[in-house]
Backbone as a ProteinNet text record, in pm:
[ID]
protein_1_A
[PRIMARY]
XXXXXXXXXXXXXXXXXXXXXXXXXXXXXXXXXXXXXXXXXXXXXXXXXXXXXXXXXXXXXXXXXXXXXXXXXXXXXXXXXXXXXXXXXXXXXXXXXXXXXXXXXXXXXXXXXXXXXXXXXXXXXXXXXXXXXX
[TERTIARY]
84.4	0	88.9	51.4	125.9	29.7	67.3	-10.9	54.2	-25.3	30.2	-36.1	40.5	-4.5	-57.3	-127.7	-185	-78.3	38.7	140.3	189.3	180.4	218	107.3	-17.1	-129.7	-129.4	-109.2	-106.8	-3.1	107.9	217.5	179.8	74.9	30.5	-47.8	-108.5	-192.8	-136.1	-34.9	29.1	179.6	239.5	383.4	459.4	543.9	627.1	754.4	832.5	960.9	944.9	827.2	807	731.7	689.9	606.2	671.4	795.2	863.3	868.3	905.7	914.9	777.7	676.5	540.1	491.5	521.4	482.2	557.8	684.5	762	704.2	662.4	602.4	471.6	394.8	269	295.8	399.7	437.1	479.3	543.5	591	474.9	373.8	258.9	136.2	35.2	-85.7	-187	-165.5	-260.9	-229.7	-280.9	-256.7	-372.2	-336.5	-434.1	-403.3	-506	-487.4	-604.6	-587.4	-693.6	-792.2	-918.1	-1023	-1004.2	-934.6	-910.6	-826.8	-755.3	-670.4	-749.9	-872.4	-952.2	-992.5	-1012.5	-1041.8	-918.6	-802.6	-678.4	-652.4	-678.1	-658.7	-747.5	-874.9	-968.1	-921.9	-867.9	-817.8	-700.5	-611.7	-499.2	-551.5	-649.2	-706.8	-769.3	-841.5	-903.3	-796.3	-688.3	-578.6	-513.2	-486.2	-426.9	-519.4	-649	-744.7	-746.7	-751.8	-753.7	-629.2	-516.4	-389.8	-373.5	-471.3	-466.4	-372.1	-334.5	-242.3	-313.6	-442	-524.8	-664.8	-738.3	-875.8	-970.1	-1091.5	-1192.6	-1217.3	-1224.6	-1245.3	-1132.3	-1008	-893.9	-898.9	-931.2	-938.2	-1043.2	-1159	-1266	-1229.8	-1168.2	-1129.5	-1024.5	-926	-821.4	-878.7	-970.3	-1034.5	-1114.5	-1188.5	-1266.3	-1174.6	-1063.1	-969.4	-908.5	-868.6	-808.1	-909.3	-1032.1	-1134.8	-1161.7	-1169	-1192.6	-1077.5	-955	-838.5	-824.4	-844.5	-818.4	-935.2	-1057.3	-1174	-1171	-1131.6	-1130.9	-1037.4	-935.5	-839	-850.3	-965.2	-980.8	-1001.1	-938.5	-947.7	-1007.4	-1105	-1165.1	-1119.8	-1053.2	-1002.4	-1091.9	-1080.4	-1156.2	-1104.6	-1195.5	-1157	-1085.4	-1132.2	-1070.1	-924.8	-903.1	-766.2	-679.5	-735.4	-658.6	-618.5	-706.9	-673.9	-564.8	-573.7	-470.2	-335.1	-333.4	-208.4	-155.3	-243.4	-201.5	-133.6	-189.8	-130.7	0.1	4.4	124.3	242.5	219	327.6	342.8	250.9	252.8	246.8	148.3	123.5	-20.3	-52.8	-190.8	-283	-408.3	-506.6	-512.9	-487.5	-486.8	-376.6	-255.4	-143.6	-166	-223.6	-247.7	-338.5	-432.2	-522.9	-444.7	-343.7	-260.2	-175.2	-129.2	-50.7	-136.5	-261	-352.2	-372.1	-388.7	-404.1	-280.3	-162.3	-38.6	-38.4	-77.6	-85.8	-185.8	-303.3	-408.5	-369.4	-298.9	-259.9	-127.7	-53.5	78.5	173.5	156.9	239.1	291.5	409.9	462.7	396.2	363.1	305	414.5	390.7	483.9	446	539.6	514.7	643.4	629.7	743.4	738.6	655.1	647	757.2	869.4	985.6	955.4	873.4	837.3	759.6	667.6	590.2	680.6	772.9	865.1	952.2	994.7	1074.9	990.5	863.8	775.9	742.6	731.6	690	770.6	900.5	983.2	947.1	892.2	856.3	729.6	655.3	530.3	536.4	650.1	659.2	785.7	782.1	900.8	889.4	1002.7	1004.9	976.1	953.4	936.9	1061.4	1176.6	1302.7	1312	1275.8	1278.6	1176.6	1058.3	955.5	999	1065.3	1111.7	1225.3	1304.9	1418.6	1374.9	1258	1211	1171.8
-117.3	0	123.6	220.9	346.2	461.5	553.7	675.1	788.3	853.4	957.5	1092.9	1194.2	1332	1361.2	1469.4	1504.4	1519.8	1574.2	1596.6	1466.1	1357.6	1228.2	1179.2	1194	1154.4	1233.6	1362.5	1448	1396.2	1346.7	1301.1	1185.3	1112.8	1004	1055.7	1173.3	1226.5	1351.3	1412	1530	1505.2	1505	1480.3	1590.4	1547.3	1642.1	1571	1637.3	1581.4	1451.3	1425	1309.1	1195.9	1215	1116.3	978.8	972.7	842.8	772.3	843.1	782.7	743.1	825.3	792.2	664	649.3	526.7	405.3	423.8	314.4	275	373.8	345.4	268.2	304.9	235.3	90.4	68.8	-68.1	-149.8	-83	-149.1	-188.5	-101.9	-126.6	-54.8	-132.1	-76.5	-28.7	-58.5	-22.4	118.5	218.4	357.5	411.3	485.4	551.6	700.5	779.9	923.5	982.5	1100.9	1171.3	1224.9	1228.8	1265.4	1403.8	1492.7	1627	1623.3	1513.5	1503.3	1522.7	1475	1491.4	1637	1711.6	1854.8	1925.5	1893.1	1953.6	1913.3	1787.2	1739.6	1818.4	1834.3	1909.9	2054.2	2112.4	2249.1	2259.8	2161.7	2161.4	2149.9	2063.2	2049.1	2181.2	2248.5	2377.4	2481	2481.6	2575.5	2547.9	2422.1	2385.3	2424.9	2406.5	2441.5	2593.2	2669.7	2816.7	2868.4	2802.7	2845	2793.9	2717.7	2667.4	2550	2483.8	2370.3	2240.4	2231.8	2116.7	2167.3	2086.7	2124.4	2089.4	2141.1	2107.4	1956.5	1899.2	1754.8	1676.7	1717.1	1649.4	1663.4	1782.3	1805.6	1714.7	1708.1	1624.2	1476.1	1434.9	1294.3	1255.3	1341.6	1311.9	1306	1397.7	1394.6	1265.6	1227.3	1102.7	982.6	977	866	866.6	983.3	994.1	955.1	1000.5	968	817.3	755.8	611	534.5	580.6	512.8	535.5	659.4	694.7	664.1	665.8	650.6	528.6	411.7	296.3	312.9	396.6	415.2	548.6	615.4	745.8	729.9	819.6	822.8	957.4	955.5	1080.2	1095.9	1207.1	1228.4	1324.5	1317.9	1402	1546.3	1641.2	1782.8	1832.4	1790.7	1831.8	1783.4	1657.5	1604	1679.6	1710.9	1784.5	1922.3	1989.1	2121	2110.6	2012	1991.9	1966.2	1880.8	1849.3	1972.9	2051.9	2175.4	2270.4	2281.8	2369.7	2311.7	2181.5	2116.5	2130.3	2102	2103.1	2235.2	2329	2459.4	2445.2	2367	2345.8	2384	2389.4	2420.7	2307.2	2338	2235.5	2131.1	2174.9	2081.4	1977.2	2023.2	1931.4	1846.5	1907.9	1835.1	1714.7	1725.7	1613.7	1490.7	1512.3	1402.2	1345.5	1432.3	1385.6	1302.5	1342.7	1263.5	1126.4	1123.7	994.9	907.5	968.4	892.9	832.6	911.7	860.2	745.4	765.5	664.4	533.7	543.3	423	363.9	442.2	396.3	385.6	474.6	474.1	614.4	622	753.6	804.2	932.1	999	1021	975.7	1002.1	1136.6	1230.2	1365.6	1426.6	1509.1	1585.8	1729.3	1753.4	1883.3	1887.5	1948.3	1951.4	2024.5	2127.6	2201.8	2111.9	2034	1941.8	1832.5	1783.4	1680.1	1734.5	1860.1	1920.1	1940.3	1974.2	1998.9	1870.3	1758.2	1631.5	1514.2	1512.1	1406.2	1265.3	1253.2	1120.5	1065.1	1151.4	1109.4	1114.2	1156	1177.5	1115.4	1100	1057	1102	1114.3	1152.4	1030.8	1055.4	945.5	857.9	919.7	844.4	753.4	803.5	721.8	608.2	637.5	534.1	423	460.3	361.5	276.4	336	264.3	167.8	194.4	113.4	-26.6
0	0	0	-81.3	-94.7	-71.1	14.8	39.3	-38.8	-124.5	-211.3	-189.6	-218.9	-221.4	-362.2	-377.9	-507.7	-615	-579	-681.4	-744	-670.8	-726.5	-820.8	-780	-865.8	-996.1	-987.2	-1106.2	-1205.9	-1155.3	-1241.2	-1332.2	-1298.1	-1385.6	-1505.9	-1493.4	-1601.3	-1668	-1606.3	-1663.5	-1661.3	-1777.6	-1788.6	-1713.5	-1619.8	-1544.4	-1498.7	-1416.3	-1371.6	-1293.3	-1237.6	-1151.5	-1219.8	-1344	-1411.8	-1417.8	-1461.5	-1473.6	-1338.4	-1233.9	-1100.6	-1047.1	-1073	-1027.6	-1094.8	-1222.3	-1293.2	-1239.6	-1206.9	-1147.4	-1011.5	-932.3	-803.2	-821	-920.7	-948.5	-989.3	-1068.2	-1106.8	-984.7	-891.9	-769.3	-678.2	-669.9	-581.6	-637.2	-678.8	-738.7	-634.8	-507.2	-401.8	-352.2	-425	-389.8	-307	-202.5	-115.6	-116.3	-91	-78.2	-0.9	49.2	121.1	17.9	52.3	-43.7	-104	-35.2	-87.8	-215.1	-237.9	-356.9	-485.8	-488.6	-610.6	-633.8	-527	-540.6	-596.2	-538.8	-588.7	-733.6	-765.6	-902.3	-998.2	-963.5	-1047.8	-1063.5	-958	-965.2	-1062.6	-1060.4	-1154.2	-1297.9	-1319.2	-1454	-1500	-1410.7	-1445.4	-1478.3	-1403.3	-1428.5	-1563.5	-1592.1	-1722	-1837.2	-1818	-1921.8	-1943.9	-1834.4	-1845.9	-1916.1	-1893.1	-1954.8	-2097.5	-2145	-2280.9	-2299.9	-2191.4	-2200.3	-2235.4	-2201	-2237.6	-2269.9	-2343.3	-2378.3	-2262.9	-2271.4	-2171.8	-2172.6	-2291.2	-2303.9	-2235.1	-2257	-2193.9	-2042	-1994	-1849.1	-1785.1	-1845.9	-1792.1	-1799.2	-1908.2	-1923.9	-1820.9	-1800.2	-1701.7	-1560.5	-1530.3	-1398.4	-1380.8	-1483	-1475.1	-1451.3	-1522.9	-1506.6	-1365.9	-1320.4	-1187	-1079.9	-1095	-996.4	-993.4	-1109.5	-1115.7	-1050.9	-1073.4	-1017.6	-867.5	-823.5	-683.5	-588.9	-638.4	-550.3	-459.1	-506.7	-415.8	-295.2	-308.7	-200.2	-129	-141.7	-76.1	74.1	147.4	292.5	330.9	417.4	467.3	611.4	637.3	772.3	849.5	979.2	1070	1062.6	1047.9	1035.5	1160.7	1276.4	1402.2	1407	1372.6	1371.9	1272.3	1157.3	1056.5	1108	1178.4	1232.5	1337.6	1424.2	1526.8	1459.9	1358.7	1288.7	1215.8	1155.5	1087.8	1185.6	1304.7	1405.7	1458.5	1478.8	1531.7	1436.4	1309.5	1211.3	1137.7	1165.4	1099	946.7	903	760	729.6	601.9	563.4	606.1	618.5	652.7	542.2	419.8	306.9	324.5	354	376.4	501.4	603.5	728.9	707.4	616.3	588.8	542.1	459.9	412.5	526.4	616.9	731.1	826.6	846.1	929.7	865.3	734.5	664.8	686.5	683.5	706.9	846.5	943.7	1081.3	1091.4	1033.1	1042.6	975.2	862.3	789.2	836.9	914.7	956.8	839	742.9	621.9	595.9	538.7	503.5	376.7	377	261.7	157.9	35.9	-73.8	-133.7	-127.1	-176.2	-228.4	-329.8	-378.8	-326.6	-228.3	-161.6	-55.4	-90.3	-0.6	129.5	124.2	245.6	341.1	288.3	371.2	428.3	349	398.6	512	500.4	608.4	734.2	717.4	832	907	834.5	897.3	839.6	862.6	802.5	848.6	968	1018.6	953.1	883.2	819.7	667.2	611.1	467.1	408.8	276.5	202.5	58.7	-6.5	-147.1	-234.8	-362.2	-456.6	-459.7	-458.6	-459.4	-339	-222.4	-100.4	-107.7	-161.2	-172.2	-268.3	-375.2	-472.3	-415.7	-328.1	-269.3	-157.9	-100.3	13.4	-29.2
[MASK]
++++++++++++++++++++++++++++++++++++++++++++++++++++++++++++++++++++++++++++++++++++++++++++++++++++++++++++++++++++++++++++++++++++++

């Protein structure tokens, strides 16, 4: 089982610096989990790409549909109160805190390429490189 941040999920549908590693991680373990907010963030990225003319409306909707179908079985909904406590403890956004709560609940490190989040909570996070090496 692998717990991922939105930036890792995005890498499967939008070519970026992490795409190759994200695909390798998926080959290593198909059981991906994420916090339910990831789909909101994913949709926001699709809307941003569409507004910037990088993808069409059809492509944005198709990618969101594919991501939702893939991620939905492994979605985790965390308690808002716990997320707020974690946000205050680690001094991170409530959005990031939701992923950290999921890491605690699952007993798994969150795979993220958000270096700021990894510095804030190193015991709950790891990079793609670290996840692939494990």
